[in-house]
C-alpha positions in Angstrom: -4.7 -10.5 17.6 -6.3 -14.0 17.0 -9.5 -12.8 18.8 -9.7 -9.7 16.6 -9.2 -11.6 13.4 -11.8 -14.3 14.1 -14.3 -12.2 16.0 -14.4 -14.8 18.8 -12.9 -15.0 22.3 -9.7 -17.0 22.5 -9.1 -19.3 25.5 -7.0 -22.3 26.3 -9.3 -24.6 24.4 -9.7 -22.4 21.3 -8.2 -23.4 18.0 -7.5 -21.2 14.9 -8.3 -22.2 11.4 -5.0 -23.6 10.1 -4.7 -21.0 7.3 -5.3 -18.2 9.7 -2.9 -19.6 12.2 -0.2 -19.8 9.5 -0.6 -16.1 8.7 -0.7 -15.1 12.4 2.3 -17.0 13.5 4.5 -17.0 10.4 3.7 -13.7 8.9 1.9 -11.1 11.1 3.8 -11.6 14.3 7.3 -11.9 12.9 6.8 -8.7 10.9 5.4 -7.0 14.0 8.4 -8.0 16.2 10.8 -6.9 13.4 9.1 -3.5 13.1 8.8 -3.0 16.9 12.5 -3.6 17.3 13.2 -0.9 14.7 11.2 1.5 16.7 13.0 0.7 19.9 16.4 0.9 18.2 15.4 4.2 16.6 14.5 5.7 20.0 17.6 4.3 21.7 19.8 6.0 19.2 18.2 9.3 20.0 16.2 9.9 16.9 13.0 11.9 17.5 11.2 11.3 14.2 8.9 8.4 13.4 10.3 5.2 12.1 9.3 4.5 8.5 8.8 0.9 7.4 8.3 0.2 3.7 6.1 -2.8 3.0 6.3 -4.2 -0.5 3.9 -6.9 -1.5 2.0 -8.0 -4.7 -1.6 -6.8 -5.3 -4.3 -8.8 -3.6 -2.1 -10.8 -1.2 -3.5 -9.2 1.9 -1.5 -6.1 2.6 -4.5 -4.3 4.1 -5.3 -7.1 6.5 -1.6 -7.3 7.5 -1.4 -3.6 8.1 -4.6 -3.6 10.1 -3.2 -6.4 12.3 0.0 -4.5 12.8 -1.8 -1.3 13.7 -3.8 -3.1 16.4 -0.6 -4.7 17.8 1.3 -1.4 17.9 -1.6 0.4 19.7 -1.8 -2.4 22.2 1.9 -1.9 22.8 1.4 1.8 23.6 2.7 3.1 20.3 1.1 5.4 17.8 1.2 3.9 14.3 0.2 5.5 11.0 -0.7 3.5 7.8 -0.2 5.0 4.4 -0.7 3.3 1.0 0.5 4.0 -2.5 -3.2 3.8 -3.4 -3.8 6.9 -1.2 -1.7 9.0 -3.6 -3.3 8.1 -6.9 -4.0 11.1 -9.1 -7.5 12.6 -9.0 -9.8 11.1 -11.6 -9.6 14.1 -13.9 -5.8 14.1 -13.7 -5.7 10.4 -14.5 -8.0 11.0 -17.5 -5.7 13.8 -18.7 -2.6 11.6 -18.3 -4.3 8.8 -20.2 -5.2 11.2 -23.0 -1.7 12.7 -23.1 -0.1 9.2 -23.4 -2.8 7.5 -25.5 -0.4 5.1 -27.0 0.8 3.8 -23.7 -1.6 1.1 -22.4 0.1 1.1 -19.0 -0.9 4.7 -18.3 -4.6 4.4 -19.2 -5.7 3.3 -15.7 -4.3 3.9 -12.2 -1.6 1.6 -10.9 1.7 2.0 -12.6 4.5 4.5 -12.0 3.3 7.9 -13.2 -0.3 7.6 -11.9 0.5 8.9 -8.5 0.6 12.5 -7.0 4.2 12.5 -6.0 4.1 15.8 -4.2 1.1 14.8 -2.1 2.8 11.6 -1.1 6.1 13.4 -0.3 4.4 16.1 1.8 2.3 13.5 3.7 5.3 11.2 4.5 7.4 14.2 5.5 4.7 15.4 8.0 4.2 12.0 9.5 7.9 11.2 9.9 8.4 14.6 11.5 5.6 13.7 13.9 3.5 16.6 12.8 -0.3 16.7 12.7 -1.3 15.4 9.3 -4.4 14.3 7.4 -3.8 11.0 5.5 -5.3 11.1 2.0 -7.7 8.4 1.0 -8.7 7.0 -2.5 -12.1 5.7 -3.3 -11.6 2.7 -5.7 -15.4 2.4 -6.2 -15.8 5.9 -7.6 -16.4 6.5 -11.3 -17.8 3.0 -11.8 -14.6 1.4 -10.4 -12.1 3.7 -12.2 -11.6 5.4 -8.9 -11.1 8.9 -7.6 -9.6 10.6 -4.6 -11.9 10.8 -1.6 -13.1 14.2 -0.4 -10.5 15.9 1.9 -13.1 16.2 4.6 -13.2 12.4 4.9 -9.4 11.9 5.3 -8.4 10.5 8.7 -6.2 12.6 10.9 -3.9 11.3 13.6 -4.8 12.4 17.1 -1.2 12.0 18.4 2.2 12.2 16.6 3.1 8.9 15.0 5.9 6.6 16.4 5.9 4.4 13.3 4.7 4.9 9.7 3.8 1.8 7.7 4.0 2.6 3.9 2.7 -0.1 1.7 2.4 -0.7 -2.0 2.8 -3.4 -4.6 5.5 -1.4 -6.4 7.1 0.0 -3.2 10.9 -0.1 -3.6 10.9 -0.8 -7.3 13.9 0.8 -9.1 14.2 1.8 -12.7 16.1 -0.5 -15.1 18.8 0.8 -17.4 17.2 2.3 -20.5 18.8 -0.3 -22.7 17.5 -3.2 -20.7 16.0 -6.0 -23.0 13.1 -6.4 -20.5 11.7 -3.0 -21.5 11.0 -4.1 -25.0 8.7 -6.9 -23.9 5.6 -4.7 -23.4 4.5 -1.6 -25.1 4.7 1.3 -22.6 7.2 -0.1 -20.2 9.8 2.5 -21.2 7.4 5.3 -20.2 6.7 3.7 -16.8 10.4 2.9 -16.2 11.4 6.5 -16.8 9.0 7.6 -14.0 10.3 5.1 -11.4 13.3 7.4 -10.7 11.0 9.9 -8.9 9.7 7.2 -6.6 13.1 6.1 -5.7 14.3 9.6 -4.8 11.2 11.0 -3.1 9.6 8.0 -1.4 11.7 4.8 -1.3 14.8 6.6 -0.1 12.9 7.8 3.0 12.3 4.4 4.5 14.3 3.3 7.6 13.6 -0.4 7.0 11.8 -2.8 4.6 9.5 -5.8 4.6 9.2 -7.5 1.2 6.8 -10.3 0.5 7.3 -12.4 -2.7 5.2 -14.8 -4.7 6.1 -18.1 -6.4 3.5 -17.5 -9.0 2.6 -14.0 -10.0 -0.5 -15.2 -11.9 -2.2 -15.3 -8.4 -2.4 -11.5 -8.6 -5.1 -11.6 -11.3 -7.2 -14.1 -9.3 -7.0 -12.0 -6.1 -7.9 -8.8 -7.9 -10.9 -10.4 -9.5 -12.0 -11.8 -6.2 -11.7 -8.4 -4.6 -13.8 -6.6 -7.3 -16.5 -9.3 -7.2 -16.7 -9.0 -3.4 -17.0 -5.2 -3.7 -19.9 -5.7 -6.2 -21.5 -8.2 -4.0 -21.4 -5.7 -1.2 -23.4 -3.2 -3.4 -20.4 -1.0 -4.2 -19.5 -0.2 -7.9 -16.5 -2.0 -9.1 -14.7 -3.2 -12.2 -16.3 -5.9 -14.4 -14.4 -9.1 -15.1 -13.4 -7.7 -18.5 -12.2 -4.5 -16.9 -10.1 -6.4 -14.3 -8.5 -8.4 -17.1 -7.6 -5.1 -18.9 -6.4 -3.5 -15.6 
């Protein structure tokens, strides 16, 4: 794992960057051992479907890097993993535009991200197929499309598992979120929260309830999310891919 993350061979005299070492030994490996034990317990109990692990973590904190590391570790252990993201199930661009127009007074539904901006049925069907260990193509979303507003990638480009999955990693920043009571005072703190809150019930019933176990990462300061998102968009622009401007990131 260390060699793959640093692109250098590891031997007895090698040292890792302290920040990377912290992530490897205090985050990646503990989560891997936890998830691997869930797989072994699942099989020992006689279950034939894939284990589903819900990963909930804030935007920009490194979920993709974490999942990539876990995939490599599972494969090295002789298991077949599948990775799915909430982002994979965003509405198509034209559907998102229609949703935004229909709810023009709700600022939280003008762009992708919040509850209500995902294709629930596509996600449900994909998760069902993967957990039943069926052959399934995994949808992909192109965040660089439409000048950074995003759109679903062509179906022909979706990856397909070559073997039935033993474990499904399902990650998303709002994974596991549950709706608040409709009279909650929190819902009055931002225009549009009621509309988003009403839609969370579908996620709880169709997606969250299907998880066998959870890994939840928290932040001491949620303002970090904005900085991470800005960093990601600037990196995408530097790589020659269209992304959101600084002003669009702030609005997002």
